[in-house]
N, C-alpha and C positions, 0 to 999 in steps of 0.2 A: 508712545501709544500704550494703552492699558492692555495687558495680556488677556485675550479672549478665551473662554473655555472651548474645548474641543467640540466641534459640531455646530458652533455658532455661525449663522449665515449673515452675510452683509448685503443689504439692499440699498441701491441708489434710487431715490425717487426722481424719475425723469421730469424734465421741465424745471420751472423755477418755483421757489417757495418764498412766501413773505417771511423775511428774517426777523420780524417783530414777534413771531409766534414763539411761545414757550413750551413747557412740558405738555400741557393739556392740548394746546392747538396742534402741535406736531403729532401727538398720540392720536388725536381725532383724524388727522390726515392719513396716518398709517391705517387706521380702521376703515375709513370711508373710501380712500383713493387706492391704496395698495391692497386692500382686503386682507390684511394681516393683523395679527394680535400684537400690539405694542409691548405686552407683558410676556412675550414668548422667550425672551433672552436673546433674540436676534438684534442686529445693529441696523439702524435706519439712518441714512445720510441724505441731507437736503442741501440744495445750493441756492444762493441768492441770485437776484436778477443780473448783477454785474459780473458774477462769476468769481469774485474774489473772496467770498465768504461761504462757509459751510457750517451746518450744525449736525451733530451726531446724537441720536437718541438711542439709549440702551437701558434695558431693565437688567440690573445686576443680580437680582434675586431677592434683595431686601430694599430696593429703592430704584427710582428712575434717575438715570444720569443724562445730563445734557452738556455736551461739549461743543465749543464753538472755536472756529479758527478763521483768521483773516490773513490773506497773503498781502504782503507789502508791495510785491511786484508780481505781475503775471496773474493768471487765473487757474482755477481748478478745471481739469479736463472732465467733460461731462458728456453723456450720450446725447445724440441729437433728437431722440424721441421726445414728444411733447407730453406723453402720459405713460403710466405704467411704472415698472421698476426693472432694474437691471441687477443681477446677482454678481457679487465680487467675492474673491477669496480674501482672507485676512492679509495676505501679502500685497494684493492689489490695493486694498484699503490703505496700507502703510505708504505705498507709492503715491496714492492720491493725496494723502495728507501732507506729503512732502512736496507736492506740486509737480510730480513726475507724471508723464503720460503713461498711465497704467495699461492702455490698450496695446501699445507697442514698445514695451521696455527693451532697451538695447543691452545685450550682453557684451561684456568686454572679452575680447579674445586674447588669451595669453599663449603665445607660441611656446611649445615645449623645447627645451634645450636638448641637443643631441650629444 
C-alpha cells in the first residue's frame, strides 16, 4: 500500500458501486453521495456487487490515483449499511486490502517466559 500522509482519512462508501466507473464517475459519487470533496487528499474506497473487487480513489496532490484490487478467493469485509460512508484508520485499510476482517482483528497472544 502507498504510504498516506498524516491526517489522511479513509472513507468506505457503503453499499455497492458499479465497478465500470472510472476517475470521473467515482469522483462524482464522492461529491453527490458522500458529500465530500474528492480532491481533499482523503481516500475513498468502493466495493463491487460480488464483493471480490474494490476501487480506491485518492487525490495525491498533483493528480488523481485510482487503484483496483480483485481477490481470487473470498470477499472484502464491508459494512452492512446501504448508504453513507464509514471512516477507517489507515491500519484498517491495510487489513481490508489484505482480505482481513478489519472490524474484529484478532491479536496473537505471546505468553511471556518466566
